[in-house]
Legacy VTK file of the C-alpha trace (Angstrom):
# vtk DataFile Version 3.0
C-alpha trace
ASCII
DATASET POLYDATA
POINTS 406 float
37.358 -76.877 -137.351
40.262 -78.987 -138.601
42.069 -78.956 -141.921
41.971 -82.151 -144.016
43.738 -83.220 -147.181
41.494 -85.028 -149.670
41.758 -86.981 -152.887
38.629 -87.489 -154.989
37.577 -88.391 -158.494
34.787 -86.942 -160.615
32.206 -89.065 -162.422
34.198 -88.429 -165.572
37.268 -90.035 -164.033
39.225 -86.829 -163.366
41.245 -86.990 -160.140
41.306 -83.991 -157.804
43.064 -83.272 -154.528
43.271 -80.363 -152.137
42.439 -79.190 -148.603
39.134 -78.499 -146.894
38.098 -77.455 -143.391
35.538 -79.480 -141.490
34.533 -80.895 -138.128
35.725 -84.418 -138.991
36.446 -86.744 -141.906
32.791 -87.566 -142.501
31.985 -83.862 -142.858
34.637 -83.558 -145.574
33.210 -86.630 -147.297
29.759 -85.028 -147.342
31.205 -81.814 -148.779
32.897 -83.744 -151.580
29.758 -85.722 -152.357
27.729 -82.495 -152.536
30.201 -81.301 -155.183
29.558 -84.449 -157.220
32.906 -86.028 -156.352
33.702 -89.558 -155.199
36.030 -89.480 -152.135
39.168 -91.542 -152.502
40.893 -90.616 -149.241
40.492 -88.010 -146.514
43.143 -87.525 -143.846
44.266 -84.763 -141.481
46.530 -82.233 -143.188
50.154 -83.127 -142.567
49.424 -86.794 -141.861
51.486 -89.374 -143.678
50.237 -92.442 -145.461
46.988 -93.137 -147.275
44.239 -92.711 -144.723
41.386 -95.061 -145.565
37.889 -94.206 -144.418
35.499 -96.889 -143.337
33.305 -97.695 -146.306
35.376 -95.395 -148.499
38.120 -96.116 -150.926
41.867 -95.608 -151.028
42.917 -96.069 -154.616
46.528 -96.185 -155.671
47.664 -98.602 -152.941
50.222 -101.129 -154.031
50.491 -104.704 -152.919
50.533 -108.327 -153.970
48.777 -111.480 -152.924
45.944 -111.309 -150.411
46.513 -107.640 -149.601
46.498 -106.715 -153.295
43.225 -108.570 -153.969
41.673 -107.016 -150.870
42.648 -103.551 -152.134
41.081 -104.177 -155.551
37.897 -105.479 -153.943
37.520 -102.517 -151.589
38.093 -100.016 -154.380
35.641 -101.614 -156.782
32.975 -101.965 -154.070
33.267 -98.298 -153.155
32.932 -97.139 -156.761
29.920 -99.372 -157.428
28.255 -98.133 -154.236
28.712 -94.581 -155.539
26.554 -95.532 -158.527
29.351 -95.920 -161.091
28.706 -98.679 -163.689
31.112 -101.619 -163.526
32.994 -100.912 -166.759
33.385 -97.246 -165.922
34.491 -98.058 -162.367
37.237 -100.271 -163.786
38.277 -97.423 -166.093
38.546 -95.044 -163.143
40.657 -97.570 -161.247
42.977 -97.897 -164.246
43.434 -94.110 -164.374
44.077 -93.742 -160.645
46.306 -96.756 -160.122
49.791 -96.272 -161.494
51.305 -99.733 -161.161
51.910 -101.739 -164.334
50.614 -104.887 -162.661
47.409 -103.085 -161.669
46.688 -101.650 -165.103
47.351 -104.891 -166.990
45.033 -106.890 -164.734
42.311 -104.241 -164.741
42.575 -103.857 -168.535
41.981 -107.575 -168.990
39.026 -107.496 -166.613
37.486 -104.485 -168.362
37.900 -106.088 -171.775
36.060 -109.151 -170.514
33.218 -107.004 -169.189
33.008 -105.217 -172.561
32.630 -108.611 -174.274
29.561 -109.214 -172.127
31.101 -111.688 -169.686
30.131 -111.748 -166.041
32.721 -110.418 -163.577
33.088 -113.823 -161.926
33.798 -115.460 -165.301
36.409 -112.838 -166.190
38.154 -113.191 -162.826
38.205 -116.976 -163.185
40.224 -116.559 -166.400
42.905 -114.458 -164.677
45.963 -116.042 -163.110
45.880 -113.577 -160.217
45.154 -115.654 -157.120
41.355 -115.393 -157.050
40.300 -118.368 -154.904
37.188 -120.531 -155.460
35.742 -118.854 -152.363
36.251 -115.407 -153.902
34.788 -116.415 -157.265
31.731 -118.047 -155.719
31.050 -114.944 -153.637
31.157 -112.789 -156.788
28.966 -115.272 -158.671
26.355 -115.314 -155.883
26.343 -111.503 -155.718
25.766 -111.336 -159.476
22.863 -113.769 -159.278
21.278 -111.753 -156.467
21.692 -108.527 -158.460
23.606 -106.814 -155.653
27.231 -106.932 -156.769
28.322 -103.859 -154.813
27.125 -105.308 -151.495
28.676 -108.668 -152.305
32.005 -106.990 -152.991
31.727 -104.999 -149.755
31.041 -108.186 -147.759
33.916 -109.912 -149.516
36.296 -107.038 -148.755
35.280 -107.173 -145.088
35.885 -110.931 -145.011
39.330 -110.567 -146.596
40.255 -107.816 -144.128
39.149 -109.816 -141.063
40.884 -112.972 -142.268
44.125 -111.128 -143.012
44.137 -109.380 -139.657
43.575 -112.669 -137.814
46.387 -114.346 -139.732
48.769 -111.432 -139.189
48.021 -111.346 -135.455
48.885 -115.015 -135.144
52.118 -114.633 -137.129
53.182 -111.413 -135.405
52.706 -112.977 -131.991
55.195 -115.725 -132.866
57.961 -113.406 -134.043
59.331 -112.462 -130.602
59.482 -116.039 -129.214
61.133 -117.196 -132.446
63.758 -114.440 -132.247
64.344 -115.251 -128.580
64.769 -118.939 -129.397
67.237 -118.221 -132.214
69.270 -115.827 -130.047
69.367 -118.413 -127.266
70.552 -121.134 -129.644
73.201 -118.834 -131.139
74.464 -117.816 -127.671
74.816 -121.426 -126.542
76.510 -122.382 -129.803
79.116 -119.624 -129.411
79.795 -120.591 -125.790
80.142 -124.299 -126.566
82.188 -124.001 -129.749
84.439 -121.010 -128.958
84.546 -120.194 -125.232
84.676 -123.721 -123.767
87.623 -124.902 -125.932
89.749 -122.073 -124.461
89.262 -123.494 -120.980
89.635 -127.064 -122.204
93.243 -126.489 -123.228
93.983 -124.876 -119.852
92.560 -127.848 -117.951
94.449 -130.310 -120.141
97.778 -128.574 -119.438
97.217 -128.789 -115.668
96.787 -132.551 -115.805
94.126 -132.452 -113.071
91.017 -134.641 -113.227
88.078 -132.374 -113.945
84.779 -132.475 -112.037
81.943 -134.430 -113.621
79.843 -131.329 -114.622
82.906 -129.864 -116.354
83.547 -133.104 -118.249
79.913 -133.189 -119.366
80.050 -129.618 -120.687
83.374 -130.170 -122.466
82.142 -133.458 -123.941
79.002 -131.724 -125.219
81.120 -128.964 -126.747
83.363 -131.524 -128.475
80.350 -133.437 -129.778
78.745 -130.298 -131.255
82.009 -129.062 -132.737
82.844 -132.399 -134.372
79.387 -133.555 -135.468
77.475 -130.262 -135.719
77.539 -129.982 -139.551
76.465 -133.613 -139.889
73.653 -133.071 -137.393
72.394 -130.085 -139.400
72.563 -132.099 -142.616
70.717 -134.979 -140.979
68.056 -132.639 -139.621
67.575 -131.117 -143.066
67.186 -134.555 -144.645
64.665 -135.591 -141.990
62.631 -132.420 -142.586
62.634 -133.014 -146.344
61.549 -136.620 -145.802
58.734 -135.578 -143.463
57.614 -132.923 -145.936
57.462 -135.590 -148.638
55.498 -137.970 -146.407
53.036 -135.231 -145.428
51.869 -135.148 -149.038
50.318 -138.571 -148.460
46.681 -138.150 -147.306
46.908 -140.732 -144.531
50.094 -139.297 -143.039
48.800 -135.737 -143.310
45.542 -136.727 -141.595
47.463 -138.364 -138.731
49.696 -135.289 -138.377
46.749 -132.879 -138.316
45.003 -135.081 -135.758
48.114 -134.949 -133.569
48.276 -131.155 -133.886
44.764 -130.794 -132.465
45.747 -132.914 -129.454
48.778 -130.820 -128.512
48.464 -128.962 -125.187
47.874 -125.205 -125.617
48.763 -125.222 -129.331
45.994 -127.706 -130.205
43.297 -125.526 -128.679
44.688 -122.474 -130.461
44.696 -124.253 -133.836
41.122 -125.421 -133.266
39.909 -121.894 -132.514
41.724 -120.471 -135.521
40.099 -123.024 -137.804
36.633 -122.549 -136.277
36.887 -118.780 -136.729
38.000 -119.202 -140.355
35.278 -121.740 -141.173
32.497 -119.762 -139.498
33.413 -116.516 -141.230
33.757 -118.222 -144.611
30.433 -120.064 -144.351
28.594 -117.070 -142.905
29.913 -114.722 -145.591
29.007 -117.141 -148.388
25.469 -117.665 -147.065
24.997 -113.933 -146.575
26.040 -113.474 -150.197
23.331 -115.869 -151.342
25.240 -119.140 -151.756
23.091 -122.160 -150.707
24.160 -123.947 -147.535
25.379 -127.158 -149.204
27.512 -125.339 -151.767
28.739 -122.837 -149.180
29.738 -125.645 -146.804
31.823 -127.343 -149.493
33.595 -124.081 -150.376
34.146 -123.080 -146.715
35.561 -126.545 -146.000
38.321 -125.920 -148.538
39.451 -122.772 -146.709
40.551 -124.845 -143.687
44.124 -125.958 -143.269
43.446 -128.958 -141.008
42.543 -132.118 -142.918
40.771 -133.722 -139.953
38.340 -130.818 -139.682
37.890 -130.923 -143.456
36.856 -134.581 -143.146
34.386 -133.689 -140.359
32.785 -131.028 -142.557
32.663 -133.397 -145.544
30.684 -135.838 -143.392
28.450 -132.979 -142.229
27.767 -132.165 -145.897
26.680 -135.745 -146.565
24.300 -135.640 -143.615
22.897 -132.303 -144.768
21.981 -133.953 -148.062
19.971 -136.481 -146.023
17.956 -133.679 -144.463
19.801 -133.298 -141.163
20.944 -130.011 -139.661
24.509 -128.752 -139.444
24.932 -128.630 -135.658
24.254 -132.352 -135.077
27.172 -133.837 -137.091
29.555 -131.146 -135.810
28.646 -132.045 -132.230
28.941 -135.786 -132.929
32.478 -135.315 -134.259
33.716 -133.896 -130.961
36.069 -131.597 -132.868
34.127 -128.331 -132.574
33.830 -126.272 -129.381
30.459 -126.564 -127.545
29.881 -122.787 -127.684
30.207 -122.747 -131.476
27.829 -125.704 -131.822
25.207 -124.102 -129.572
25.369 -120.822 -131.484
25.018 -122.673 -134.797
22.046 -124.618 -133.430
20.354 -121.391 -132.316
20.958 -119.924 -135.767
19.345 -122.942 -137.438
16.329 -122.822 -135.124
15.758 -119.094 -135.636
16.506 -119.054 -139.373
19.469 -116.719 -138.864
22.310 -119.147 -139.427
24.524 -116.740 -141.405
24.321 -114.056 -138.677
25.134 -116.574 -135.955
28.073 -117.944 -137.941
29.536 -114.460 -138.235
29.055 -114.004 -134.479
30.851 -117.309 -133.904
33.728 -116.003 -136.044
33.906 -112.739 -134.082
33.825 -114.657 -130.783
36.653 -116.986 -131.738
38.685 -114.177 -133.294
38.756 -112.607 -129.829
39.468 -115.962 -128.171
42.389 -116.586 -130.526
43.862 -113.189 -129.696
43.483 -113.841 -125.956
44.885 -117.362 -126.260
47.939 -116.063 -128.123
48.577 -113.500 -125.404
48.281 -116.172 -122.689
50.586 -118.491 -124.605
53.186 -115.758 -124.973
52.864 -114.923 -121.283
53.910 -118.509 -120.518
56.399 -119.035 -123.342
58.564 -115.932 -122.958
59.606 -116.435 -119.290
60.107 -120.167 -119.907
62.547 -119.457 -122.744
64.383 -116.775 -120.763
64.575 -118.972 -117.655
65.729 -121.983 -119.684
68.518 -119.996 -121.333
69.571 -118.572 -117.978
69.719 -122.013 -116.372
71.815 -123.463 -119.207
74.306 -120.605 -119.217
74.501 -120.620 -115.417
75.161 -124.372 -115.473
78.003 -123.941 -117.966
79.562 -121.121 -115.932
79.314 -123.090 -112.670
80.910 -126.170 -114.275
83.838 -124.037 -115.444
84.182 -122.385 -112.036
84.293 -125.780 -110.335
87.249 -126.806 -112.500
89.034 -123.460 -111.985
88.609 -123.665 -108.196
89.944 -127.201 -108.342
93.065 -125.953 -110.129
93.614 -123.258 -107.479
93.568 -125.922 -104.772
96.497 -127.809 -106.346
99.709 -127.797 -104.189
102.446 -125.507 -105.520
LINES 1 407
406 0 1 2 3 4 5 6 7 8 9 10 11 12 13 14 15 16 17 18 19 20 21 22 23 24 25 26 27 28 29 30 31 32 33 34 35 36 37 38 39 40 41 42 43 44 45 46 47 48 49 50 51 52 53 54 55 56 57 58 59 60 61 62 63 64 65 66 67 68 69 70 71 72 73 74 75 76 77 78 79 80 81 82 83 84 85 86 87 88 89 90 91 92 93 94 95 96 97 98 99 100 101 102 103 104 105 106 107 108 109 110 111 112 113 114 115 116 117 118 119 120 121 122 123 124 125 126 127 128 129 130 131 132 133 134 135 136 137 138 139 140 141 142 143 144 145 146 147 148 149 150 151 152 153 154 155 156 157 158 159 160 161 162 163 164 165 166 167 168 169 170 171 172 173 174 175 176 177 178 179 180 181 182 183 184 185 186 187 188 189 190 191 192 193 194 195 196 197 198 199 200 201 202 203 204 205 206 207 208 209 210 211 212 213 214 215 216 217 218 219 220 221 222 223 224 225 226 227 228 229 230 231 232 233 234 235 236 237 238 239 240 241 242 243 244 245 246 247 248 249 250 251 252 253 254 255 256 257 258 259 260 261 262 263 264 265 266 267 268 269 270 271 272 273 274 275 276 277 278 279 280 281 282 283 284 285 286 287 288 289 290 291 292 293 294 295 296 297 298 299 300 301 302 303 304 305 306 307 308 309 310 311 312 313 314 315 316 317 318 319 320 321 322 323 324 325 326 327 328 329 330 331 332 333 334 335 336 337 338 339 340 341 342 343 344 345 346 347 348 349 350 351 352 353 354 355 356 357 358 359 360 361 362 363 364 365 366 367 368 369 370 371 372 373 374 375 376 377 378 379 380 381 382 383 384 385 386 387 388 389 390 391 392 393 394 395 396 397 398 399 400 401 402 403 404 405
């Protein structure tokens, strides 16, 4: 038997916490439910941080943006699944959450519910980052009469999407740091170390070897024009950012991104995973295919794939199936198309779309690892070669000086 620390709330909204002994976390949860309590968190005694049980709720977490909305969704879904009415569940969340931002938002939502508005309508009035995808999922769950399950599905979608995005960003941190350190090291060598030798060579009056002259010339160029180069680069980036707002330029850029070696395939898989999970989650929540396709299309970041899905929507209106236009575009992987086709033939399209998302989530993770396996040694080797070349060029000049007659 292990000792666990728990936090729970009664049906009246009173929060309780303490310690209980049990075989595992689920045993503690059952004990709390038998006492008429709603588990908020159960974690081993002495553990730090808010342990969150699967399917349970961890109220009181702070956050902003996507993580904040995910937290609200998980908490509300858990309370509704426990049989708490919506207005009362919001009241419990207001009592448990201590942040001013939390209470103000939840107060506004509860007031809207008291006025008789639907939850989706109240959320649409809030300036809190609720996307059209989120609102349509809530609206479909309300129409189906199963709001708690819709919220649970939505929380799962938000969690999977966030984890996929964070994996992709986290994987790029080390190569970016390595690239910045490499650039800083070369800049210090060229702008501080090389000029020390340059004065020595100039005093000797000896013609320097060609590699040495190249290195010194590069150092002079960077030292004299470096600030102007940075300014020029900044202006070019601002100009490109302005041009990318034009639909035609943005479409051409996104098309080019998909054609890049290694990176293009990774971007394609990321987008396929995002689209499949969005469409599958919407359809599972009760949104019709045509409406779900239009909403899922807006979750993509690549304009070319958005255009492909817009064309697929037009063909769906003509009575065609989804797999055919996706295959004709040549922009979706064959495995995804085959799985979608099987889903259409068996009447289980939403399940197959979610399987496609899971498949490409794993492929994205594997592709990132392979890319890092290639990128890291290339960056290290490139930096080593450049520094070695600079050192050798300096040594050639120094050896030439030592050979001068005394």
